[in-house]
C-alpha atoms as a printed R data frame, in Angstrom:
    type eleno elety resid chain resno      x      y       z
1   ATOM     1    CA   MET     A     1 67.374 38.227  45.001
2   ATOM     2    CA   ASN     A     2 68.582 41.569  43.610
3   ATOM     3    CA   GLU     A     3 71.113 39.781  41.369
4   ATOM     4    CA   HIS     A     4 68.356 37.468  40.115
5   ATOM     5    CA   ARG     A     5 66.237 40.491  39.116
6   ATOM     6    CA   ARG     A     6 69.174 42.047  37.262
7   ATOM     7    CA   SER     A     7 69.774 38.797  35.366
8   ATOM     8    CA   LEU     A     8 66.086 38.557  34.494
9   ATOM     9    CA   LEU     A     9 66.013 42.200  33.393
10  ATOM    10    CA   SER     A    10 69.148 41.740  31.262
11  ATOM    11    CA   LEU     A    11 67.714 38.619  29.665
12  ATOM    12    CA   SER     A    12 64.397 40.388  28.949
13  ATOM    13    CA   LEU     A    13 66.190 43.382  27.423
14  ATOM    14    CA   ALA     A    14 68.301 41.093  25.223
15  ATOM    15    CA   ALA     A    15 65.160 39.287  24.021
16  ATOM    16    CA   VAL     A    16 63.444 42.592  23.153
17  ATOM    17    CA   LEU     A    17 66.490 43.872  21.241
18  ATOM    18    CA   LEU     A    18 66.873 40.583  19.384
19  ATOM    19    CA   GLY     A    19 63.182 40.604  18.498
20  ATOM    20    CA   ALA     A    20 63.360 44.195  17.247
21  ATOM    21    CA   ALA     A    21 66.399 43.422  15.100
22  ATOM    22    CA   SER     A    22 64.731 40.389  13.538
23  ATOM    23    CA   CYS     A    23 61.695 42.490  12.463
24  ATOM    24    CA   ARG     A    24 63.862 44.882  10.473
25  ATOM    25    CA   PRO     A    25 62.598 45.066   6.883
26  ATOM    26    CA   ASP     A    26 64.779 44.042   3.956
27  ATOM    27    CA   PRO     A    27 66.862 47.150   3.087
28  ATOM    28    CA   ALA     A    28 66.589 46.386  -0.645
29  ATOM    29    CA   THR     A    29 62.769 46.682  -0.528
30  ATOM    30    CA   LEU     A    30 61.461 50.221  -0.832
31  ATOM    31    CA   VAL     A    31 57.748 49.341  -0.958
32  ATOM    32    CA   HIS     A    32 55.831 46.107  -0.394
33  ATOM    33    CA   GLU     A    33 52.219 46.884   0.329
34  ATOM    34    CA   TYR     A    34 48.779 45.502  -0.460
35  ATOM    35    CA   ARG     A    35 45.478 47.377  -0.430
36  ATOM    36    CA   GLN     A    36 42.088 45.793   0.103
37  ATOM    37    CA   VAL     A    37 39.709 46.283  -2.814
38  ATOM    38    CA   LYS     A    38 36.879 48.641  -1.830
39  ATOM    39    CA   GLY     A    39 33.424 47.375  -1.065
40  ATOM    40    CA   GLY     A    40 34.056 43.643  -1.398
41  ATOM    41    CA   ALA     A    41 32.247 43.471  -4.756
42  ATOM    42    CA   GLY     A    42 35.470 43.214  -6.750
43  ATOM    43    CA   TRP     A    43 37.891 45.567  -8.425
44  ATOM    44    CA   ASN     A    44 36.204 48.259 -10.488
45  ATOM    45    CA   VAL     A    45 38.116 49.802 -13.397
46  ATOM    46    CA   ARG     A    46 37.507 53.263 -11.864
47  ATOM    47    CA   ASP     A    47 39.096 52.210  -8.549
48  ATOM    48    CA   THR     A    48 42.758 53.058  -8.983
49  ATOM    49    CA   ILE     A    49 44.901 51.574  -6.212
50  ATOM    50    CA   THR     A    50 47.392 54.202  -5.002
51  ATOM    51    CA   ILE     A    51 50.418 53.297  -2.880
52  ATOM    52    CA   PRO     A    52 52.815 55.966  -1.588
53  ATOM    53    CA   VAL     A    53 56.528 55.530  -2.255
54  ATOM    54    CA   PRO     A    54 58.665 56.735   0.684
55  ATOM    55    CA   PRO     A    55 61.926 58.619   0.131
56  ATOM    56    CA   VAL     A    56 64.551 56.425  -1.549
57  ATOM    57    CA   SER     A    57 67.376 55.666   0.885
58  ATOM    58    CA   ARG     A    58 69.697 54.027  -1.683
59  ATOM    59    CA   ALA     A    59 69.923 55.190  -5.284
60  ATOM    60    CA   GLY     A    60 69.755 52.429  -7.868
61  ATOM    61    CA   ASP     A    61 67.680 50.413 -10.281
62  ATOM    62    CA   TYR     A    62 64.440 49.148  -8.783
63  ATOM    63    CA   VAL     A    63 62.191 46.399 -10.144
64  ATOM    64    CA   LEU     A    64 58.441 46.848  -9.911
65  ATOM    65    CA   GLY     A    65 56.278 43.926  -8.880
66  ATOM    66    CA   VAL     A    66 52.489 43.685  -8.872
67  ATOM    67    CA   GLY     A    67 50.571 41.251  -6.709
68  ATOM    68    CA   MET     A    68 46.988 40.225  -6.382
69  ATOM    69    CA   ARG     A    69 44.853 38.045  -4.124
70  ATOM    70    CA   VAL     A    70 41.615 36.464  -5.326
71  ATOM    71    CA   ASP     A    71 39.213 34.029  -3.739
72  ATOM    72    CA   ASN     A    72 38.828 30.542  -5.200
73  ATOM    73    CA   ARG     A    73 35.718 31.555  -7.199
74  ATOM    74    CA   PHE     A    74 37.778 33.821  -9.487
75  ATOM    75    CA   SER     A    75 37.099 32.564 -13.019
76  ATOM    76    CA   TRP     A    76 39.556 34.387 -15.318
77  ATOM    77    CA   GLU     A    77 42.958 33.090 -16.382
78  ATOM    78    CA   GLY     A    78 44.477 36.339 -15.168
79  ATOM    79    CA   VAL     A    79 44.219 40.125 -15.095
80  ATOM    80    CA   TRP     A    80 45.991 42.775 -17.177
81  ATOM    81    CA   VAL     A    81 47.210 45.575 -14.913
82  ATOM    82    CA   GLU     A    82 48.637 48.974 -15.723
83  ATOM    83    CA   ALA     A    83 51.296 49.975 -13.198
84  ATOM    84    CA   GLU     A    84 52.412 53.592 -13.090
85  ATOM    85    CA   LEU     A    85 55.169 55.066 -10.955
86  ATOM    86    CA   GLN     A    86 55.488 58.824 -10.583
87  ATOM    87    CA   ALA     A    87 58.414 60.196  -8.597
88  ATOM    88    CA   ASP     A    88 59.714 63.721  -8.136
89  ATOM    89    CA   THR     A    89 63.049 65.557  -7.947
90  ATOM    90    CA   PRO     A    90 64.185 64.498 -10.523
91  ATOM    91    CA   ARG     A    91 60.883 63.693 -12.201
92  ATOM    92    CA   VAL     A    92 60.393 60.037 -13.167
93  ATOM    93    CA   HIS     A    93 57.345 58.654 -14.951
94  ATOM    94    CA   TYR     A    94 57.374 54.890 -15.491
95  ATOM    95    CA   THR     A    95 54.482 52.845 -16.877
96  ATOM    96    CA   ASP     A    96 54.252 49.143 -17.577
97  ATOM    97    CA   THR     A    97 51.514 46.648 -18.385
98  ATOM    98    CA   LEU     A    98 51.692 43.307 -16.575
99  ATOM    99    CA   PHE     A    99 49.641 40.129 -16.823
100 ATOM   100    CA   VAL     A   100 48.900 38.618 -13.415
101 ATOM   101    CA   ARG     A   101 48.154 34.939 -14.217
102 ATOM   102    CA   PHE     A   102 46.187 32.750 -11.794
103 ATOM   103    CA   TYR     A   103 45.446 29.699 -13.966
104 ATOM   104    CA   ASP     A   104 47.276 27.947 -16.799
105 ATOM   105    CA   GLU     A   105 45.737 26.886 -20.137
106 ATOM   106    CA   LYS     A   106 44.229 23.783 -18.511
107 ATOM   107    CA   ALA     A   107 42.590 25.807 -15.698
108 ATOM   108    CA   ARG     A   108 45.094 24.608 -13.083
109 ATOM   109    CA   PRO     A   109 46.031 27.216 -10.476
110 ATOM   110    CA   VAL     A   110 49.538 28.650 -10.813
111 ATOM   111    CA   ALA     A   111 48.991 30.715  -7.675
112 ATOM   112    CA   ASP     A   112 49.772 29.987  -4.037
113 ATOM   113    CA   GLY     A   113 46.922 29.387  -1.602
114 ATOM   114    CA   VAL     A   114 43.770 27.410  -0.908
115 ATOM   115    CA   SER     A   115 40.739 29.647  -0.238
116 ATOM   116    CA   LEU     A   116 42.650 32.741  -1.384
117 ATOM   117    CA   LEU     A   117 45.086 32.584  -4.284
118 ATOM   118    CA   GLN     A   118 48.023 34.998  -4.433
119 ATOM   119    CA   VAL     A   119 50.333 35.807  -7.331
120 ATOM   120    CA   GLU     A   120 53.113 38.364  -7.746
121 ATOM   121    CA   VAL     A   121 54.694 39.215 -11.105
122 ATOM   122    CA   ARG     A   122 57.708 41.394 -11.902
123 ATOM   123    CA   ALA     A   123 58.225 43.960 -14.617
124 ATOM   124    CA   ASP     A   124 60.934 43.205 -17.176
125 ATOM   125    CA   LYS     A   125 62.697 46.555 -17.074
126 ATOM   126    CA   PRO     A   126 63.914 48.311 -13.924
127 ATOM   127    CA   VAL     A   127 63.425 51.983 -13.119
128 ATOM   128    CA   SER     A   128 66.312 54.168 -11.872
129 ATOM   129    CA   LEU     A   129 65.596 56.101  -8.697
130 ATOM   130    CA   SER     A   130 67.784 58.678  -6.959
131 ATOM   131    CA   GLN     A   131 68.339 59.049  -3.246
132 ATOM   132    CA   GLY     A   132 65.646 61.176  -1.633
133 ATOM   133    CA   GLN     A   133 63.079 60.700  -4.405
134 ATOM   134    CA   ARG     A   134 59.523 59.963  -3.332
135 ATOM   135    CA   GLY     A   135 56.332 59.426  -5.224
136 ATOM   136    CA   ARG     A   136 53.393 57.101  -5.731
137 ATOM   137    CA   LEU     A   137 52.433 53.908  -7.501
138 ATOM   138    CA   ARG     A   138 49.077 53.632  -9.242
139 ATOM   139    CA   LEU     A   139 47.525 50.340 -10.287
140 ATOM   140    CA   ARG     A   140 44.394 49.800 -12.354
141 ATOM   141    CA   HIS     A   141 43.055 46.837 -14.274
142 ATOM   142    CA   LEU     A   142 42.721 46.930 -18.065
143 ATOM   143    CA   MET     A   143 40.046 44.262 -18.523
144 ATOM   144    CA   ARG     A   144 36.881 44.783 -20.596
145 ATOM   145    CA   ARG     A   145 34.548 43.992 -17.721
146 ATOM   146    CA   GLU     A   146 34.228 47.055 -15.476
147 ATOM   147    CA   THR     A   147 34.120 45.171 -12.180
148 ATOM   148    CA   LEU     A   148 36.134 41.998 -11.662
149 ATOM   149    CA   PRO     A   149 34.499 40.048  -8.824
150 ATOM   150    CA   HIS     A   150 36.407 37.930  -6.305
151 ATOM   151    CA   ILE     A   151 39.549 40.115  -6.268
152 ATOM   152    CA   THR     A   152 40.221 40.902  -2.616
153 ATOM   153    CA   ASP     A   153 43.609 42.692  -2.529
154 ATOM   154    CA   VAL     A   154 45.970 44.389  -4.969
155 ATOM   155    CA   GLY     A   155 49.533 45.377  -4.163
156 ATOM   156    CA   ALA     A   156 52.927 46.420  -5.385
157 ATOM   157    CA   CYS     A   157 56.570 45.965  -4.544
158 ATOM   158    CA   LEU     A   158 59.584 48.106  -5.447
159 ATOM   159    CA   ARG     A   159 62.815 46.259  -4.787
160 ATOM   160    CA   MET     A   160 66.397 47.089  -5.705
161 ATOM   161    CA   GLU     A   161 67.552 45.008  -8.637
162 ATOM   162    CA   GLN     A   162 69.444 41.893  -7.488
163 ATOM   163    CA   SER     A   163 72.679 42.679  -9.326
164 ATOM   164    CA   ARG     A   164 72.941 46.120  -7.638
165 ATOM   165    CA   GLN     A   165 72.555 44.933  -4.044
166 ATOM   166    CA   GLU     A   166 75.742 44.802  -2.041
């Protein structure tokens, strides 16, 4: 009976360690986080989404991505978003404007989903970050209408450029 318990304990420990190893995040991804839009009434132009950037573990060129989730009542082709990255030591200030497209010219969805649509777009130019740098990402929409209804979540991703990963 004692040997059976040891075998069961060893098997359980192996399962826990295997499970923990499989949950390890992708080392090339520095940030991948979404924030729920406040209040549920949509994204207001005054509501800047701020996402902290943890210390960079591997220096390199990182590509910024912006993502958005909308419900199926969203009626615009897409949303213009200003993405700003501020990092310190050494100081980096990176700004880009991205168009997050949900529908094509014929009003067909180009997004993934059924009741919620999700799209992620990438910036064209990477930003160089040094080891140990930290900072924050700020996202705000640039549309004429102050509040864009039916946007539920806005997020960002900072991932090491594919050619630099080893």
